[in-house]
C-alpha positions as CSV (number, residue, x, y, z in Angstrom):
1,M,6.1,-7.6,-18.5
2,Q,3.8,-10.5,-16.7
3,R,0.6,-9.0,-16.1
4,L,-2.3,-11.0,-14.3
5,T,-6.5,-10.9,-14.6
6,L,-8.7,-12.3,-11.4
7,A,-12.0,-13.3,-11.7
8,S,-14.4,-10.7,-9.1
9,A,-15.0,-12.5,-5.9
10,D,-18.7,-12.1,-3.6
11,I,-19.0,-8.5,-2.1
12,Q,-19.0,-8.4,1.6
13,D,-19.6,-5.1,4.2
14,C,-16.3,-3.5,6.1
15,G,-15.9,-1.5,8.8
16,S,-16.6,2.1,10.0
17,L,-13.3,3.6,11.3
18,S,-12.1,4.6,7.1
19,A,-12.7,7.1,5.2
20,R,-14.8,6.1,1.6
21,T,-14.0,6.9,-1.8
22,A,-14.4,5.5,-5.3
23,V,-11.5,5.6,-8.3
24,A,-13.0,5.4,-11.4
25,G,-15.8,4.8,-9.7
26,V,-14.8,1.6,-7.7
27,D,-16.0,1.9,-4.2
28,A,-12.5,2.1,-1.8
29,V,-11.7,2.1,2.1
30,C,-9.0,3.9,3.4
31,D,-8.1,2.4,6.5
32,P,-6.5,3.7,9.0
33,L,-4.2,1.1,9.5
34,G,-2.6,2.1,5.5
35,A,-4.7,-0.7,3.1
36,L,-6.8,-0.2,0.9
37,Y,-10.4,-2.5,0.9
38,L,-12.2,-3.1,-2.1
39,P,-15.9,-4.6,-0.3
40,Q,-17.2,-5.2,-3.8
41,T,-15.0,-7.6,-4.7
42,R,-13.3,-8.8,-1.1
43,L,-9.8,-7.3,-2.3
44,L,-7.1,-5.6,-0.1
45,V,-4.2,-3.2,-0.3
46,V,-1.0,-2.7,0.6
47,S,2.4,-1.0,-1.2
48,D,5.3,-0.7,0.6
49,L,5.7,-3.5,2.6
50,H,9.9,-2.6,2.9
51,L,9.7,-6.1,4.9
52,E,13.4,-6.3,6.1
53,K,14.8,-3.4,6.1
54,G,16.8,-3.6,9.0
55,A,18.4,-6.9,7.9
56,A,19.0,-5.4,4.4
57,F,21.2,-2.9,5.5
58,A,22.7,-5.3,8.5
59,R,24.3,-6.8,5.2
60,R,25.5,-3.6,4.2
61,G,26.9,-3.0,7.5
62,M,24.8,-0.7,8.9
63,M,23.4,-1.3,12.1
64,L,19.2,-0.9,12.2
65,P,17.3,-2.3,14.9
66,P,16.2,-5.8,13.8
67,Y,12.3,-5.1,14.5
68,D,10.9,-4.0,11.8
69,T,9.7,-6.9,9.8
70,L,7.8,-8.2,12.9
71,A,5.8,-4.4,13.8
72,T,4.9,-4.6,10.0
73,L,3.5,-8.8,9.8
74,K,0.9,-7.0,13.3
75,V,-0.2,-4.1,10.9
76,L,-0.5,-6.5,8.2
77,E,-2.0,-9.6,10.4
78,A,-4.8,-7.2,12.3
79,A,-5.7,-5.5,8.5
80,V,-6.2,-9.0,7.2
81,D,-8.0,-9.8,10.6
82,R,-10.0,-6.3,10.1
83,Y,-11.0,-6.9,6.3
84,D,-10.8,-11.3,6.0
85,P,-9.9,-10.9,2.1
86,A,-10.4,-13.1,-0.5
87,I,-8.1,-11.5,-2.5
88,V,-4.7,-9.2,-1.1
89,V,-2.6,-7.4,-3.5
90,S,0.8,-6.2,-2.5
91,L,2.1,-3.5,-4.7
92,G,5.7,-3.8,-5.0
93,D,8.8,-3.5,-2.6
94,N,7.3,-6.3,-0.9
95,F,11.1,-6.5,0.5
96,H,13.6,-4.1,0.8
97,D,16.2,-5.7,-1.4
98,R,16.2,-8.7,-3.5
99,T,17.6,-11.0,-1.7
100,G,15.0,-9.7,1.6
101,S,12.5,-12.9,1.0
102,A,15.0,-15.7,0.4
103,H,17.0,-14.4,3.7
104,L,13.5,-14.1,5.6
105,P,13.0,-16.0,9.0
106,E,11.2,-19.3,9.4
107,I,9.3,-17.7,11.8
108,F,7.8,-14.9,9.8
109,R,7.7,-17.1,6.8
110,A,5.0,-19.0,8.8
111,R,3.4,-16.0,9.4
112,L,3.0,-14.9,5.5
113,T,2.2,-18.5,4.5
114,Q,-0.9,-19.0,7.4
115,L,-1.9,-15.0,6.2
116,A,-1.9,-15.6,3.1
117,R,-4.7,-19.2,2.6
118,G,-7.3,-19.8,1.6
119,R,-6.7,-16.3,0.4
120,D,-5.4,-15.2,-3.3
121,W,-2.7,-13.6,-2.9
122,I,-0.6,-11.4,-5.1
123,W,3.0,-9.7,-4.8
124,I,3.3,-7.2,-7.7
125,N,7.0,-6.8,-8.2
126,G,8.7,-3.0,-7.2
127,N,11.7,-0.8,-7.5
128,H,13.9,-2.8,-4.6
129,D,12.8,-6.2,-5.2
130,P,12.1,-7.0,-9.2
131,D,12.7,-10.5,-9.5
132,G,9.5,-11.6,-7.3
133,V,9.7,-13.3,-4.2
134,T,10.9,-16.3,-2.6
135,G,9.3,-19.1,-1.1
136,L,5.8,-17.7,-0.4
137,P,2.5,-18.5,-1.3
138,G,1.4,-16.9,-4.3
139,Q,1.5,-15.1,-7.6
140,S,4.8,-12.5,-8.3
141,A,3.6,-10.5,-12.0
142,D,4.7,-6.3,-12.8
143,E,1.3,-5.6,-12.9
144,L,-2.0,-6.4,-12.6
145,H,-5.3,-5.4,-14.2
146,F,-8.7,-6.4,-12.1
147,A,-12.0,-5.5,-12.1
148,G,-11.8,-2.0,-13.8
149,L,-8.3,-1.1,-12.3
150,A,-4.5,-1.2,-12.8
151,F,-3.0,-2.3,-9.7
152,R,1.0,-1.4,-10.0
153,H,3.8,0.0,-8.1
154,E,5.1,2.5,-9.6
155,P,2.5,4.9,-11.0
156,S,2.5,5.4,-14.8
157,L,1.6,9.1,-16.6
158,L,0.1,7.2,-18.9
159,S,-2.4,4.9,-16.9
160,P,-6.0,5.8,-18.2
161,A,-8.3,5.8,-15.1
162,G,-7.9,3.8,-13.1
163,E,-4.9,3.1,-11.1
164,I,-3.5,2.4,-7.9
165,A,-0.3,2.3,-7.3
166,G,2.6,2.6,-4.4
167,H,6.4,4.0,-4.5
168,L,5.9,7.5,-3.7
169,H,4.9,6.5,-0.2
170,P,3.1,10.0,0.3
171,L,2.7,12.7,2.6
172,A,0.2,16.0,4.2
173,T,0.8,18.1,6.1
174,V,-2.0,20.1,8.0
175,I,-2.3,22.5,10.9
176,R,-3.8,20.6,14.4
177,R,-4.6,23.1,17.1
178,G,-1.7,25.9,15.6
179,K,1.3,23.5,14.9
180,A,2.2,21.4,11.8
181,V,1.4,17.7,11.4
182,R,2.7,15.5,8.7
183,R,0.8,12.3,8.4
184,A,1.8,9.3,5.6
185,C,-2.2,10.0,3.3
186,F,-3.8,8.1,0.5
187,A,-3.9,10.6,-2.2
188,T,-6.7,10.3,-4.9
189,D,-8.5,12.5,-7.4
190,G,-11.4,9.5,-7.9
191,Q,-9.1,8.5,-10.7
192,R,-5.5,7.9,-9.4
193,L,-5.1,6.4,-5.7
194,L,-1.7,6.5,-3.9
195,M,-0.9,3.9,-1.5
196,P,1.0,5.3,1.3
197,A,4.2,2.7,3.0
198,F,2.8,-0.1,4.9
199,G,6.1,-0.2,6.5
200,L,6.8,1.0,9.4
201,M,10.2,2.5,9.0
202,S,9.4,3.5,5.6
203,G,10.2,7.6,5.1
204,G,7.8,9.5,2.3
205,L,7.2,12.6,-0.4
206,D,5.5,15.4,0.4
207,L,2.0,15.6,-2.0
208,R,3.9,19.1,-3.0
209,H,7.4,17.3,-4.1
210,K,8.0,17.8,-7.4
211,A,8.0,13.6,-8.2
212,M,4.1,14.4,-8.1
213,T,3.7,16.9,-10.8
214,G,0.8,15.4,-13.1
215,L,-0.4,12.3,-11.4
216,F,-3.6,14.4,-10.3
217,E,-6.5,17.1,-10.5
218,R,-5.0,19.4,-7.6
219,A,-9.0,20.7,-7.9
220,R,-10.3,17.4,-7.3
221,L,-7.2,15.8,-5.2
222,V,-7.9,15.0,-1.5
223,A,-5.5,13.4,1.1
224,H,-6.6,11.1,3.8
225,L,-4.4,11.2,6.7
226,L,-3.3,8.2,8.9
227,G,-4.1,9.1,11.8
228,R,-3.6,7.4,14.9
229,D,-7.1,5.4,14.9
230,R,-8.3,7.4,12.1
231,I,-8.7,8.3,8.9
232,Y,-8.5,12.8,8.5
233,S,-9.6,13.3,4.8
234,V,-9.0,17.0,3.7
235,R,-8.1,18.9,0.1
236,F,-5.4,19.2,-1.7
237,A,-6.4,23.5,-1.0
238,N,-5.8,23.3,2.7
239,L,-2.7,21.0,3.2
240,I,0.4,22.8,4.0
241,G,3.6,22.7,2.4
């Protein structure tokens, strides 16, 4: 297994549209764009970009609108512009299949190269793209251990406190103005945090789904739901399933 270790970076403050939380004592900011920012280390986390998903389906004869990569990159650029991170960690399923990065159109490759300029960029390998990325700046690894936290694609029940993971694309449902509203969310009990899918064509699993079993202490679990321009933080007990 490839494991990567980085040294700490400088401290930077961050914006106010987000929700502050902590994972194993490490301060973190949940941004409504779907990115997580660790201000003490200037590290930005995104997960499950699933770039080139439309192209991957097209290669299999299933035609989807081919605009997902551009739309996802625009949001990624906005997140990087908002925080100006020193380090970016993308938590796996960066591309929707093994050949997505190799087939990435040059115009999108140039945009990612520009985003990565002057930063450390870590591509965590996912189940959709286990071989890493091709022709893009940065390093690929199966997981990253940094600043007392483990960053990996799939959460591990064997992991000690301090894990940030993706893969499950958590969703939560609340009642708002008499109607059920379902949104992607960050989910954390203070020891583990699951990231929402960043890719704009990605689905998800409700926090009550059996795949979430054992990952959280539910009495402490909070869902930080992505709103249009802010985060809505709701305790697990106040969610509906």
